[in-house]
All heavy atoms as an XYZ file, in Angstrom:
648
protein
N     161.184    145.497     93.388
C     162.161    146.491     93.764
C     162.907    146.070     95.026
O     164.071    146.393     95.192
C     161.457    147.831     93.954
C     162.396    148.978     93.976
S     163.352    149.109     92.500
C     162.805    150.650     91.910
N     162.211    145.358     95.908
C     162.874    144.896     97.129
C     163.980    143.897     96.807
O     165.010    143.883     97.467
C     161.868    144.264     98.082
C     160.947    145.299     98.715
O     161.371    146.462     98.822
O     159.820    144.943     99.080
N     163.748    143.060     95.778
C     164.784    142.103     95.376
C     166.020    142.849     94.892
O     167.138    142.453     95.181
C     164.272    141.188     94.261
C     163.322    140.146     94.716
C     164.102    139.010     95.273
C     163.174    137.859     95.555
N     163.736    136.879     96.402
N     165.820    143.927     94.140
C     166.948    144.707     93.632
C     167.758    145.286     94.783
O     168.992    145.269     94.757
C     166.445    145.813     92.707
N     167.067    145.803     95.801
C     167.767    146.343     96.970
C     168.543    145.254     97.689
O     169.644    145.492     98.196
C     166.770    147.001     97.924
C     166.207    148.299     97.411
C     165.249    148.902     98.401
C     164.625    150.172     97.851
N     163.656    150.752     98.789
N     167.979    144.052     97.737
C     168.680    142.944     98.372
C     169.943    142.583     97.599
O     170.987    142.302     98.196
C     167.766    141.726     98.476
C     166.650    141.898     99.473
C     165.666    140.741     99.453
O     165.751    139.838     98.635
N     164.716    140.772    100.374
N     169.859    142.595     96.268
C     171.042    142.296     95.458
C     172.122    143.360     95.646
O     173.312    143.051     95.728
C     170.685    142.160     93.984
C     169.994    140.865     93.658
C     168.770    140.856     93.019
C     170.561    139.641     93.977
C     168.127    139.667     92.712
C     169.942    138.452     93.682
C     168.720    138.468     93.049
O     168.094    137.297     92.754
N     171.711    144.624     95.693
C     172.679    145.704     95.912
C     173.345    145.548     97.274
O     174.566    145.692     97.404
C     171.996    147.083     95.780
C     172.908    148.194     96.262
C     171.572    147.333     94.343
N     172.554    145.222     98.294
C     173.127    145.015     99.626
C     174.083    143.824     99.622
O     175.132    143.856    100.279
C     172.010    144.800    100.641
N     173.737    142.785     98.874
C     174.610    141.617     98.797
C     175.932    141.961     98.112
O     177.002    141.528     98.543
C     173.896    140.502     98.025
C     174.463    139.147     98.267
S     173.433    137.780     97.707
C     172.696    138.347     96.227
N     175.869    142.755     97.062
C     177.088    143.185     96.371
C     177.952    144.036     97.305
O     179.169    143.866     97.380
C     176.749    143.946     95.075
C     176.150    142.990     94.049
C     177.974    144.647     94.497
C     175.539    143.672     92.844
N     177.308    144.965     98.018
C     178.042    145.797     98.976
C     178.673    144.974    100.074
O     179.814    145.214    100.473
N     177.953    143.967    100.564
C     178.507    143.091    101.589
C     179.695    142.288    101.076
O     180.691    142.102    101.778
N     179.591    141.809     99.841
C     180.698    141.043     99.255
C     181.932    141.934     99.079
O     183.060    141.499     99.350
C     180.275    140.447     97.920
N     181.724    143.169     98.642
C     182.858    144.084     98.494
C     183.482    144.407     99.849
O     184.705    144.513     99.975
C     182.423    145.361     97.784
C     182.101    145.224     96.295
C     181.533    146.528     95.756
C     183.330    144.812     95.519
N     182.637    144.582    100.876
C     183.151    144.829    102.219
C     183.954    143.642    102.738
O     185.004    143.816    103.359
N     183.450    142.435    102.467
C     184.193    141.234    102.882
C     185.518    141.126    102.138
O     186.540    140.732    102.721
C     183.346    139.995    102.631
N     185.516    141.490    100.865
C     186.753    141.469    100.081
C     187.761    142.477    100.642
O     188.955    142.181    100.733
C     186.448    141.767     98.609
C     187.608    141.669     97.631
C     188.131    140.238     97.572
C     187.151    142.116     96.252
N     187.260    143.649    101.026
C     188.129    144.658    101.635
C     188.765    144.129    102.927
O     189.970    144.275    103.139
C     187.350    145.941    101.918
C     188.110    147.062    102.614
C     189.247    147.569    101.743
C     187.171    148.194    102.983
N     187.956    143.499    103.764
C     188.492    142.934    105.010
C     189.491    141.820    104.731
O     190.501    141.693    105.438
C     187.350    142.414    105.882
C     186.442    143.471    106.486
C     185.272    142.818    107.208
C     187.212    144.377    107.414
N     189.231    141.017    103.710
C     190.169    139.957    103.350
C     191.509    140.550    102.907
O     192.568    140.088    103.335
C     189.570    139.096    102.242
C     190.502    138.035    101.722
C     190.853    136.957    102.507
C     191.025    138.122    100.441
C     191.713    135.978    102.032
C     191.880    137.163     99.958
C     192.231    136.081    100.753
N     191.445    141.575    102.065
C     192.689    142.226    101.634
C     193.438    142.831    102.818
O     194.667    142.765    102.889
C     192.407    143.308    100.590
C     192.113    142.776     99.222
C     191.418    143.554     98.305
C     192.512    141.517     98.815
C     191.155    143.086     97.042
C     192.254    141.036     97.560
C     191.565    141.819     96.657
N     192.700    143.444    103.750
C     193.344    144.039    104.924
C     193.994    142.970    105.792
O     195.046    143.203    106.379
C     192.325    144.841    105.729
C     191.932    146.139    105.070
C     190.841    146.870    105.823
O     190.228    146.328    106.740
N     190.590    148.117    105.440
N     193.380    141.784    105.882
C     193.981    140.722    106.683
C     195.266    140.193    106.061
O     196.144    139.683    106.756
C     192.992    139.571    106.882
O     192.799    138.870    105.662
N     195.384    140.338    104.745
C     196.609    139.937    104.052
C     197.644    141.053    104.017
O     198.722    140.889    103.450
C     196.296    139.511    102.618
C     195.431    138.272    102.431
C     195.133    138.060    100.959
C     196.121    137.060    103.012
N     197.278    142.212    104.599
C     198.114    143.407    104.574
C     198.368    143.868    103.139
O     199.457    144.293    102.780
C     199.429    143.187    105.322
C     200.062    144.492    105.736
O     199.310    145.468    105.933
O     201.300    144.543    105.854
N     197.347    143.734    102.322
C     197.387    144.161    100.926
C     196.431    145.329    100.790
O     195.228    145.178    101.007
C     196.953    142.998    100.016
C     196.947    143.340     98.565
C     198.113    143.486     97.853
C     195.744    143.504     97.894
C     198.100    143.792     96.508
C     195.715    143.818     96.547
C     196.900    143.944     95.861
N     196.954    146.501    100.461
C     196.115    147.685    100.409
C     196.133    148.308     99.029
O     197.190    148.459     98.415
C     196.580    148.698    101.444
C     196.404    148.195    102.848
C     196.204    149.334    103.808
O     196.387    150.477    103.465
N     195.821    149.001    105.018
N     194.957    148.648     98.579
C     194.782    149.398     97.342
C     194.206    150.746     97.754
O     193.181    150.800     98.453
C     193.832    148.663     96.377
C     194.346    147.253     96.080
C     193.669    149.445     95.081
C     193.372    146.388     95.298
N     194.849    151.810     97.353
C     194.454    153.141     97.836
C     193.008    153.494     97.504
O     192.295    154.059     98.321
C     195.380    154.208     97.258
C     196.787    154.100     97.813
O     196.939    153.563     98.931
O     197.725    154.525     97.124
N     192.560    153.161     96.312
C     191.221    153.581     95.888
C     190.134    152.619     96.346
O     188.947    152.920     96.248
C     191.162    153.739     94.375
C     191.590    152.501     93.625
C     192.834    152.230     93.167
C     190.777    151.375     93.279
N     192.855    151.010     92.560
C     191.599    150.458     92.607
C     189.443    151.053     93.460
C     191.129    149.249     92.124
C     188.978    149.839     92.983
C     189.815    148.959     92.319
N     190.488    151.449     96.849
C     189.507    150.463     97.308
C     189.404    150.537     98.822
O     190.171    149.932     99.559
C     189.934    149.058     96.853
C     188.899    147.983     97.117
C     187.652    148.042     96.518
C     189.175    146.938     97.963
C     186.702    147.062     96.749
C     188.239    145.948     98.209
C     186.997    146.009     97.601
N     188.436    151.343     99.285
C     188.246    151.503    100.721
C     186.750    151.562    101.022
O     185.915    151.439    100.128
C     188.987    152.743    101.242
C     188.599    153.986    100.497
O     187.445    154.159    100.137
N     189.567    154.860    100.254
N     186.425    151.744    102.272
C     185.020    151.746    102.686
C     184.222    152.860    102.017
O     183.061    152.680    101.652
C     184.944    151.886    104.209
C     183.571    151.639    104.773
C     183.568    151.632    106.285
O     184.591    151.267    106.892
O     182.538    151.998    106.857
N     184.852    153.991    101.816
C     184.175    155.125    101.182
C     183.814    154.826     99.732
O     182.704    155.131     99.287
C     185.073    156.363    101.264
O     184.476    157.430    100.594
N     184.740    154.223     98.992
C     184.438    153.919     97.586
C     183.401    152.806     97.484
O     182.569    152.829     96.557
C     185.711    153.516     96.816
O     186.326    152.397     97.460
C     186.681    154.662     96.717
N     183.411    151.863     98.409
C     182.388    150.809     98.398
C     181.011    151.421     98.649
O     180.040    151.110     97.941
C     182.715    149.722     99.440
C     183.956    148.951     99.011
C     181.530    148.776     99.622
C     184.474    147.982    100.058
N     180.910    152.311     99.627
C     179.629    152.973     99.905
C     179.172    153.811     98.716
O     177.977    153.836     98.391
C     179.736    153.840    101.150
C     179.828    153.020    102.404
O     179.396    151.870    102.442
N     180.408    153.595    103.452
N     180.093    154.480     98.053
C     179.736    155.272     96.873
C     179.216    154.387     95.755
O     178.238    154.716     95.080
C     180.941    156.068     96.378
O     181.359    156.980     97.341
N     179.853    153.240     95.557
C     179.423    152.306     94.520
C     178.037    151.735     94.829
O     177.182    151.634     93.946
C     180.446    151.186     94.366
C     180.109    150.208     93.290
C     180.138    150.587     91.958
C     179.762    148.906     93.604
C     179.818    149.689     90.960
C     179.441    148.002     92.608
C     179.465    148.395     91.280
N     177.790    151.398     96.091
C     176.480    150.886     96.489
C     175.413    151.964     96.291
O     174.306    151.676     95.796
C     176.514    150.375     97.946
C     175.118    150.100     98.467
C     177.367    149.128     98.031
N     175.713    153.206     96.636
C     174.768    154.307     96.403
C     174.492    154.495     94.921
O     173.354    154.759     94.523
C     175.298    155.600     97.005
C     175.254    155.587     98.510
O     174.506    154.828     99.120
N     176.079    156.411     99.128
N     175.523    154.361     94.100
C     175.351    154.470     92.656
C     174.418    153.376     92.142
O     173.506    153.639     91.359
C     176.714    154.382     91.961
C     176.623    154.242     90.475
C     176.245    155.314     89.688
C     176.913    153.033     89.858
C     176.158    155.188     88.313
C     176.832    152.896     88.503
C     176.447    153.976     87.713
N     174.620    152.140     92.595
C     173.752    151.042     92.169
C     172.321    151.248     92.650
O     171.368    150.948     91.928
C     174.290    149.709     92.679
C     175.525    149.165     91.995
C     175.925    147.833     92.631
C     175.307    148.988     90.507
N     172.169    151.771     93.854
C     170.838    152.021     94.394
C     170.084    153.044     93.551
O     168.868    152.958     93.397
C     170.941    152.508     95.853
O     171.655    151.529     96.611
C     169.587    152.712     96.473
N     170.785    153.998     92.980
C     170.155    154.994     92.110
C     169.991    154.476     90.684
O     169.031    154.831     89.996
C     170.974    156.273     92.097
N     170.901    153.634     90.236
C     170.879    153.161     88.852
C     169.770    152.145     88.590
O     169.122    152.196     87.538
C     172.232    152.545     88.494
C     172.365    151.977     87.083
C     172.358    153.117     86.073
C     173.624    151.158     86.958
N     169.520    151.264     89.518
C     168.561    150.186     89.282
C     167.144    150.712     89.028
O     166.502    150.281     88.063
C     168.625    149.156     90.418
C     169.950    148.390     90.288
C     167.452    148.205     90.393
C     170.228    147.420     91.371
N     166.611    151.649     89.822
C     165.290    152.182     89.469
C     165.274    152.878     88.102
O     164.284    152.792     87.373
C     164.984    153.181     90.584
C     165.818    152.745     91.717
C     167.060    152.161     91.119
N     166.373    153.526     87.759
C     166.457    154.167     86.449
C     166.361    153.132     85.333
O     165.685    153.341     84.325
C     167.754    154.966     86.332
C     167.985    155.687     85.008
C     166.942    156.775     84.809
C     169.377    156.274     84.967
N     167.009    151.993     85.510
C     166.949    150.921     84.518
C     165.529    150.379     84.417
O     165.025    150.141     83.306
C     167.962    149.803     84.872
C     167.742    148.569     84.023
C     169.379    150.319     84.705
N     164.859    150.178     85.556
C     163.479    149.683     85.531
C     162.551    150.656     84.818
O     161.698    150.253     84.029
C     162.962    149.429     86.946
C     163.482    148.165     87.570
C     163.795    148.133     88.908
C     163.655    147.009     86.830
C     164.268    146.969     89.503
C     164.127    145.851     87.400
C     164.430    145.822     88.744
N     162.703    151.942     85.076
C     161.870    152.946     84.414
C     162.163    152.962     82.918
O     161.240    153.014     82.097
C     162.100    154.341     85.040
C     161.495    155.435     84.182
C     161.533    154.382     86.440
N     163.428    152.899     82.543
C     163.782    152.868     81.122
C     163.212    151.650     80.418
O     162.703    151.753     79.289
N     163.248    150.503     81.079
C     162.679    149.288     80.495
C     161.168    149.419     80.348
O     160.594    149.013     79.333
C     163.024    148.077     81.359
C     162.467    146.791     80.828
C     162.997    146.200     79.684
C     161.406    146.153     81.463
C     162.483    145.016     79.193
C     160.892    144.974     80.981
C     161.425    144.411     79.845
O     160.910    143.240     79.354
N     160.506    149.994     81.349
C     159.066    150.207     81.276
C     158.686    151.130     80.137
O     157.711    150.884     79.424
N     159.449    152.187     79.954
C     159.179    153.109     78.843
C     159.399    152.410     77.517
O     158.600    152.536     76.589
C     160.070    154.366     78.969
C     159.624    155.203     80.165
C     160.032    155.189     77.683
C     160.574    156.328     80.514
N     160.453    151.635     77.421
C     160.744    150.888     76.189
C     159.606    149.923     75.854
O     159.158    149.838     74.721
C     162.057    150.133     76.350
C     162.337    149.151     75.246
C     162.792    149.592     74.011
C     162.130    147.795     75.438
C     163.041    148.691     72.990
C     162.374    146.888     74.425
C     162.831    147.341     73.208
O     163.071    146.440     72.206
N     159.117    149.192     76.864
C     158.071    148.205     76.631
C     156.733    148.851     76.280
O     155.917    148.240     75.604
C     157.895    147.309     77.859
C     159.029    146.362     78.109
C     159.156    145.328     77.032
C     158.076    144.293     77.160
N     158.154    143.229     76.191
N     156.497    150.063     76.757
C     155.203    150.693     76.550
C     155.148    151.611     75.328
O     154.117    152.226     75.077
C     154.787    151.472     77.800
C     154.440    150.543     78.924
O     153.868    149.488     78.706
N     154.794    150.922     80.135
N     156.218    151.711     74.582
C     156.202    152.519     73.371
C     155.432    151.775     72.282
O     155.615    150.588     72.084
C     157.624    152.799     72.868
C     158.339    153.832     73.655
C     157.784    155.231     73.443
O     157.104    155.498     72.476
N     158.072    156.108     74.358
N     154.578    152.474     71.548
C     153.766    151.829     70.533
C     154.437    151.772     69.171
O     153.979    151.067     68.292
C     152.420    152.546     70.391
C     151.463    152.191     71.476
C     151.240    153.055     72.521
C     150.797    150.986     71.461
C     150.352    152.726     73.526
C     149.917    150.638     72.460
C     149.693    151.525     73.498
N     155.496    152.483     68.968
C     156.053    152.585     67.621
C     157.335    151.786     67.435
O     158.100    152.056     66.520
C     156.280    154.059     67.270
C     155.013    154.920     67.350
C     155.351    156.366     67.082
C     153.969    154.435     66.383
N     157.583    150.791     68.271
C     158.828    150.047     68.167
C     158.770    148.898     67.180
O     159.730    148.611     66.492
C     159.239    149.505     69.541
C     159.642    150.568     70.553
C     159.945    149.925     71.890
C     160.852    151.333     70.070
N     157.648    148.209     67.085
C     157.533    147.048     66.207
C     156.465    147.286     65.148
O     155.636    148.190     65.267
C     157.162    145.789     67.016
O     155.876    145.993     67.606
C     158.189    145.505     68.102
N     156.455    146.449     64.124
C     155.441    146.564     63.062
C     154.042    146.320     63.626
O     153.098    147.010     63.266
C     155.738    145.559     61.948
C     157.030    145.824     61.212
C     156.902    147.027     60.326
C     158.204    147.215     59.557
N     158.256    148.485     58.897
N     153.915    145.337     64.512
C     152.611    145.049     65.113
C     152.121    146.247     65.933
O     150.930    146.584     65.908
C     152.691    143.815     65.991
N     153.019    146.896     66.631
C     152.655    148.062     67.431
C     152.252    149.226     66.533
O     151.340    149.982     66.867
C     153.806    148.452     68.339
N     152.916    149.374     65.397
C     152.551    150.437     64.465
C     151.153    150.199     63.900
O     150.361    151.141     63.753
C     153.577    150.532     63.340
C     154.916    151.054     63.803
C     155.982    150.994     62.732
O     155.761    150.479     61.644
N     157.168    151.503     63.046
N     150.830    148.934     63.592
C     149.484    148.608     63.097
C     148.449    148.888     64.177
O     147.366    149.420     63.895
C     149.423    147.144     62.671
C     150.193    146.858     61.407
C     150.120    145.391     61.045
C     151.005    145.111     59.840
N     151.017    143.676     59.513
N     148.754    148.539     65.400
C     147.836    148.799     66.504
C     147.616    150.299     66.672
O     146.500    150.737     66.920
C     148.382    148.197     67.791
C     147.482    148.389     68.989
C     148.069    147.821     70.260
O     149.222    147.394     70.290
N     147.297    147.815     71.322
N     148.661    151.070     66.513
C     148.557    152.536     66.617
C     147.623    153.080     65.539
O     146.778    153.934     65.815
C     149.961    153.144     66.484
C     150.011    154.648     66.572
C     149.944    155.172     67.989
O     150.031    154.380     68.935
O     149.781    156.386     68.139
N     147.742    152.569     64.318
C     146.865    153.018     63.229
C     145.414    152.671     63.512
O     144.518    153.493     63.295
C     147.303    152.371     61.918
C     148.625    152.892     61.384
C     149.080    152.135     60.138
O     148.233    151.497     59.483
O     150.285    152.185     59.826
N     145.158    151.454     63.999
C     143.789    151.042     64.320
C     143.205    151.907     65.424
O     142.044    152.340     65.335
C     143.775    149.536     64.721
C     142.432    149.145     65.290
C     144.129    148.667     63.545
N     143.991    152.209     66.442
C     143.501    153.050     67.528
C     143.185    154.463     67.032
O     142.198    155.071     67.460
C     144.536    153.103     68.656
C     144.694    151.837     69.489
C     145.859    151.980     70.456
C     143.427    151.500     70.227
N     143.985    154.984     66.123
C     143.704    156.328     65.581
C     142.448    156.333     64.726
O     141.662    157.262     64.778
C     144.916    156.803     64.764
C     146.063    157.270     65.612
C     147.210    157.817     64.775
C     148.341    158.292     65.670
N     149.474    158.795     64.895
N     142.244    155.251     63.941
C     141.038    155.163     63.111
C     139.782    155.068     63.954
O     138.727    155.575     63.581
C     141.123    153.954     62.177
C     142.089    154.143     61.042
C     142.150    152.913     60.156
C     143.200    153.086     59.080
N     143.358    151.860     58.262
N     139.865    154.418     65.101
C     138.734    154.263     65.992
C     138.534    155.479     66.895
O     137.593    155.542     67.659
C     138.885    153.008     66.855
C     138.843    151.725     66.070
C     139.083    150.494     66.924
O     139.457    150.610     68.104
N     138.865    149.335     66.351
N     139.451    156.437     66.791
C     139.336    157.662     67.594
C     139.743    157.470     69.049
O     139.371    158.277     69.895
N     140.454    156.420     69.319
C     140.892    156.173     70.687
C     142.231    156.795     71.005
O     142.679    156.772     72.147
C     140.950    154.652     70.941
C     139.602    153.929     70.822
C     139.790    152.435     70.935
C     138.636    154.428     71.875
N     142.866    157.354     70.017
C     144.172    157.991     70.211
C     144.129    159.394     69.700
O     143.589    159.734     68.739
C     145.270    157.217     69.490
C     145.889    156.157     70.332
C     147.182    156.680     70.835
C     147.939    155.762     71.694
N     149.163    156.127     72.074
């Protein structure tokens, strides 16, 4: 999870540097400012844990593959489920 936070910070830093580069060229885009960059970084900070949780749920489901379905049947026959 720390690596994910580092990547998000790196993306935010790159966007901030891009904003400063555009400002040095006197090129302004109304919607591309410090506030929108911070909002995007906050969105990524919330999205990445959600993706990890979704992937974990996907990987731990027993009914996705044929092998998992067979394992589910064996566990039910043995009374473990």
